[in-house]
C-alpha positions as CSV (number, residue, x, y, z in Angstrom):
1,M,0.0,-0.1,0.0
2,R,2.9,2.3,1.0
3,E,4.6,1.6,-2.4
4,N,1.5,2.4,-4.3
5,K,1.1,5.9,-2.4
6,R,4.8,6.7,-3.0
7,S,4.4,5.7,-6.7
8,G,1.4,7.8,-7.0
9,R,3.2,10.8,-5.6
10,Q,6.2,10.2,-7.8
11,R,3.7,10.1,-10.9
12,G,2.1,13.3,-9.8
13,L,5.5,15.1,-9.3
14,A,6.5,14.0,-12.7
15,L,3.2,15.3,-14.3
16,I,3.7,18.6,-12.5
17,I,7.3,18.8,-13.8
18,V,6.2,17.9,-17.3
19,L,3.4,20.5,-17.2
20,W,6.0,23.2,-16.1
21,M,8.4,22.3,-18.9
22,V,5.6,22.4,-21.4
23,T,4.6,25.8,-20.2
24,L,8.3,27.0,-20.1
25,L,8.7,25.7,-23.8
26,S,5.6,27.4,-24.8
27,V,6.6,30.7,-23.5
28,I,10.0,30.3,-25.1
29,A,8.4,29.5,-28.4
30,S,6.1,32.2,-28.1
31,S,8.7,34.7,-27.2
32,F,10.8,33.6,-30.2
33,A,7.9,33.8,-32.6
34,Y,7.2,37.3,-31.4
35,S,10.8,38.3,-31.7
36,M,11.1,36.9,-35.1
37,R,7.7,38.7,-36.1
38,S,9.4,42.0,-34.9
39,D,12.6,41.4,-36.6
40,L,10.6,40.7,-39.8
41,L,8.6,43.8,-39.6
42,L,11.5,45.7,-38.8
43,A,13.4,44.4,-41.9
44,H,10.3,45.2,-43.9
45,N,10.1,48.7,-42.7
46,L,13.7,49.3,-43.3
47,L,13.5,47.9,-46.8
48,L,10.5,50.3,-47.6
49,S,12.3,53.2,-46.0
50,S,15.5,52.4,-48.0
51,K,13.5,52.0,-51.3
52,A,11.8,55.4,-50.6
53,Q,15.2,57.0,-49.9
54,A,16.7,55.5,-53.3
55,L,13.8,56.9,-55.2
56,A,13.9,60.4,-53.6
57,D,17.6,60.4,-54.5
58,A,16.7,59.3,-58.2
59,G,14.4,62.2,-58.3
60,V,17.4,64.6,-57.7
61,E,19.3,62.8,-60.4
62,R,16.4,63.3,-62.8
63,A,16.3,66.9,-62.0
64,L,19.8,67.2,-62.7
65,Y,19.5,65.5,-66.0
66,E,16.5,67.6,-67.1
67,L,18.3,70.8,-66.1
68,A,21.4,69.7,-68.1
69,K,19.4,69.6,-71.3
70,P,20.0,72.3,-74.0
71,E,18.0,75.6,-73.6
72,T,16.5,74.9,-77.1
73,D,14.8,71.8,-75.7
74,L,11.3,72.9,-74.9
75,R,10.8,70.1,-72.4
76,R,14.0,71.2,-70.3
77,W,13.3,71.8,-66.7
78,K,13.9,75.3,-65.3
79,A,14.7,76.5,-61.6
80,D,11.2,78.0,-61.5
81,G,9.7,76.5,-58.3
82,L,7.3,74.4,-60.1
83,R,6.3,71.1,-58.7
84,R,6.9,68.4,-61.2
85,E,5.2,64.9,-60.6
86,F,6.0,61.6,-62.2
87,E,6.0,57.8,-61.3
88,M,9.0,55.6,-60.9
89,G,9.6,52.1,-59.3
90,G,5.9,52.0,-58.3
91,A,6.1,55.2,-56.2
92,K,5.0,58.9,-56.9
93,I,7.9,61.3,-57.1
94,A,7.4,65.1,-56.8
95,V,10.4,67.3,-57.5
96,T,10.7,71.0,-57.1
97,V,13.8,73.1,-58.2
98,T,14.3,76.6,-57.2
99,D,17.2,78.9,-58.0
100,E,19.0,80.3,-54.9
101,S,19.0,83.7,-56.2
102,G,15.3,83.8,-55.5
103,K,16.1,83.8,-51.7
104,I,17.6,86.0,-49.2
105,D,21.3,85.5,-48.6
106,L,21.9,85.4,-44.9
107,N,25.5,86.7,-45.4
108,S,25.3,89.0,-48.4
109,A,21.6,90.5,-48.2
110,Q,21.2,94.3,-47.4
111,D,20.6,94.7,-43.9
112,T,17.2,96.4,-44.4
113,L,16.1,93.2,-46.5
114,L,17.3,90.9,-43.8
115,K,15.3,93.0,-41.1
116,A,12.1,92.9,-43.2
117,A,12.5,89.1,-43.4
118,L,12.7,88.8,-39.6
119,A,9.8,91.2,-39.3
120,S,7.7,89.1,-41.8
121,C,8.1,86.1,-39.4
122,G,6.0,88.0,-36.7
123,L,8.8,89.6,-34.7
124,N,8.3,93.0,-33.2
125,E,10.7,96.0,-33.7
126,E,12.6,95.3,-30.6
127,Q,13.0,91.5,-31.3
128,V,14.1,92.3,-34.9
129,S,17.0,94.5,-33.6
130,T,17.9,92.0,-31.1
131,V,18.2,89.1,-33.6
132,M,19.6,91.2,-36.3
133,D,22.6,92.5,-34.1
134,A,23.1,88.9,-33.0
135,I,23.4,87.7,-36.6
136,L,25.8,90.5,-37.4
137,D,27.9,89.8,-34.4
138,W,28.0,86.1,-35.3
139,R,29.4,86.8,-38.9
140,D,31.6,89.8,-38.4
141,P,35.4,89.2,-38.0
142,D,35.7,90.9,-34.7
143,S,34.5,90.4,-31.1
144,L,33.0,93.7,-30.5
145,K,29.4,93.4,-29.3
146,R,26.7,95.5,-30.9
147,S,24.2,97.3,-28.6
148,R,21.7,94.5,-28.8
149,G,24.0,91.7,-30.0
150,A,25.9,89.0,-28.6
151,E,29.6,87.8,-28.6
152,E,31.3,85.0,-26.8
153,D,30.8,86.2,-23.2
154,E,26.9,86.5,-23.9
155,Y,26.9,82.8,-25.3
156,R,28.9,81.6,-22.3
157,A,26.7,83.4,-19.8
158,A,23.6,81.9,-21.6
159,G,25.0,78.4,-21.2
160,K,25.3,78.0,-25.0
161,K,27.5,75.3,-26.2
162,F,28.4,77.3,-29.5
163,R,30.3,80.5,-30.0
164,P,30.1,83.1,-32.8
165,S,32.1,82.0,-35.7
166,N,33.2,85.5,-36.6
167,G,32.9,84.6,-40.1
168,P,30.0,84.1,-42.7
169,F,27.5,81.4,-42.1
170,E,28.6,78.2,-43.8
171,I,25.3,76.5,-43.8
172,L,21.8,77.7,-43.0
173,E,21.4,75.6,-40.0
174,E,24.2,77.4,-38.3
175,M,21.6,80.3,-37.6
176,Q,19.7,78.1,-35.1
177,H,22.7,78.8,-32.7
178,V,22.4,82.4,-32.8
179,I,21.0,84.0,-29.6
180,G,17.5,85.0,-30.0
181,V,16.7,82.6,-32.8
182,T,14.2,80.1,-31.5
183,P,13.1,76.9,-33.2
184,N,9.8,78.7,-34.1
185,L,11.6,81.7,-35.7
186,Y,14.0,79.3,-37.6
187,A,11.2,77.1,-38.8
188,K,9.4,80.2,-40.2
189,I,12.4,81.9,-41.8
190,A,14.5,79.1,-43.1
191,G,12.5,78.6,-46.3
192,I,13.3,82.0,-47.5
193,L,16.9,82.2,-46.7
194,T,20.2,80.9,-48.3
195,V,23.8,81.2,-47.9
196,Y,24.6,80.2,-51.4
197,S,23.4,83.0,-53.8
198,K,26.1,85.5,-52.5
199,L,23.8,88.3,-53.8
200,P,22.7,91.5,-51.8
201,G,19.2,91.3,-53.3
202,I,16.8,88.7,-54.8
203,N,15.7,87.9,-58.3
204,P,11.9,88.5,-58.4
205,A,11.4,86.2,-61.4
206,L,12.4,83.3,-59.2
207,A,11.4,84.3,-55.7
208,S,8.4,82.7,-53.9
209,R,5.5,84.7,-52.6
210,E,7.0,84.3,-49.0
211,V,10.3,85.9,-49.9
212,L,8.6,88.7,-51.9
213,Q,6.4,89.4,-48.9
214,A,9.8,90.2,-47.0
215,I,10.5,93.2,-49.2
216,P,10.3,96.4,-47.1
217,Q,7.1,98.6,-47.5
218,L,5.7,96.4,-50.2
219,E,2.0,96.6,-50.2
220,A,-0.2,93.5,-50.4
221,T,-1.9,94.8,-53.6
222,Q,1.4,95.4,-55.4
223,L,2.7,91.9,-54.5
224,E,-0.5,90.4,-55.8
225,A,-0.6,92.3,-59.1
226,Y,3.1,91.2,-59.7
227,L,2.5,87.7,-59.0
228,S,-0.6,87.5,-61.3
229,Q,1.4,89.2,-64.2
230,R,4.4,87.1,-63.4
231,Q,2.2,84.0,-63.8
232,Q,0.6,85.1,-67.0
233,N,3.9,85.7,-68.7
234,L,5.3,82.5,-67.6
235,E,2.2,80.7,-69.1
236,R,2.8,82.7,-72.4
237,D,6.7,82.0,-72.3
238,L,7.2,85.6,-71.9
239,P,10.1,87.2,-69.6
240,P,8.9,88.2,-66.1
241,P,7.4,91.7,-65.8
242,P,9.3,94.5,-64.2
243,F,8.8,95.2,-60.4
244,P,9.7,98.9,-59.9
245,V,8.3,99.3,-56.5
246,A,11.0,97.0,-55.1
247,A,13.7,97.7,-57.5
248,S,16.4,98.7,-54.9
249,Y,16.3,95.0,-53.5
250,L,16.0,93.2,-56.9
251,L,18.6,91.7,-59.2
252,Q,17.9,90.3,-62.6
253,S,20.7,87.6,-62.3
254,N,20.9,84.0,-61.4
255,S,23.2,82.5,-58.9
256,Q,23.7,79.3,-60.8
257,V,23.1,77.3,-57.6
258,V,19.8,75.4,-57.4
259,G,17.8,73.9,-54.5
260,I,16.2,70.5,-55.2
261,R,13.5,69.0,-53.1
262,S,12.6,65.5,-54.1
263,E,9.6,63.7,-52.4
264,A,9.0,59.9,-52.8
265,L,5.8,58.3,-51.7
266,L,5.4,54.6,-51.8
267,A,2.1,52.8,-52.3
268,D,1.8,51.9,-48.7
269,G,2.3,55.6,-47.4
270,T,6.1,55.2,-46.8
271,Q,7.8,58.7,-47.3
272,F,11.3,60.2,-47.8
273,V,12.3,63.5,-48.8
274,R,15.7,64.6,-50.2
275,E,16.9,68.1,-50.3
276,A,20.1,69.2,-52.1
277,V,21.7,72.3,-53.1
278,V,23.9,72.0,-56.2
279,K,26.0,74.0,-58.6
280,A,27.1,73.1,-62.1
281,T,30.7,73.1,-62.6
282,S,32.7,73.6,-65.9
283,G,35.3,71.0,-66.8
284,G,36.6,68.2,-64.6
285,N,35.3,64.7,-63.9
286,R,32.5,65.9,-61.7
287,P,29.8,68.1,-63.5
288,Y,28.2,69.3,-60.3
289,H,29.2,70.2,-56.8
290,F,27.0,69.5,-53.9
291,F,26.7,72.1,-51.1
292,R,23.9,70.3,-49.2
293,W,22.5,66.7,-49.1
294,V,20.1,66.2,-46.3
295,E,17.0,64.3,-45.4
296,G,14.1,66.8,-45.7
297,I,11.0,67.1,-43.5
298,V,7.8,65.6,-44.8
299,K,5.4,68.6,-44.8
300,E,2.0,67.9,-43.5
301,K,-1.0,68.4,-45.9
């Protein structure tokens, strides 16, 4: 009798151990399956992201090819800011090419034009003076502080990691380190500024509405009339109209430097944006010089 009881307890204990082992193996198997599923999803997403990136880069190459066509080719693309859409590799590609002469140069623009650009972003007079002086202090070669500006001591006191370069802005993003330039201000003004045109003014034929709105003392009715006439001339393949009310800030010349924004949208909604700033070079093995090659921000619709 005792042997039977002992045998029963042993069988019961063995059953419990087996159940625990089965449970443990089930947990391990489930964990492995979940891990594999996560890895597969990650790999799939990385594949889609890489495909979108490659197609966006291809959009930049397509733009350079189209721009290089002879001027006699009526299908040749121009740096006119128009959005050109086409399909490639099962994705929708949208490319915009703009001439940098249609933007306000952060290093070379007239002070009055740069101040007006700051004011167009919603800054009051005092804020404009403060940011403007800080910009000038950042890019001038000396360490003398303007009345509302900032030099190394002010940046140190503010706990900033960066110090004024005492030289021209090399990239536009450098402006974000200037005292007084908030993320909100930079987001508003970045689209109308450049550091590549090297011009004191802007080319009105290539400037966007936002850039033209920054011209000092320009009335809204004058701007609308010019934009309307410019569009009509463009559609008729005529030269852009004159813009005498803003003549002191305008230049009828191109910078030979273009900004390219290429957006790739896959069928599943995966997006990638490539932004580049390029200048054609004469001679040599490299027909283009890239000043900028970054991932752009997907704009919300």
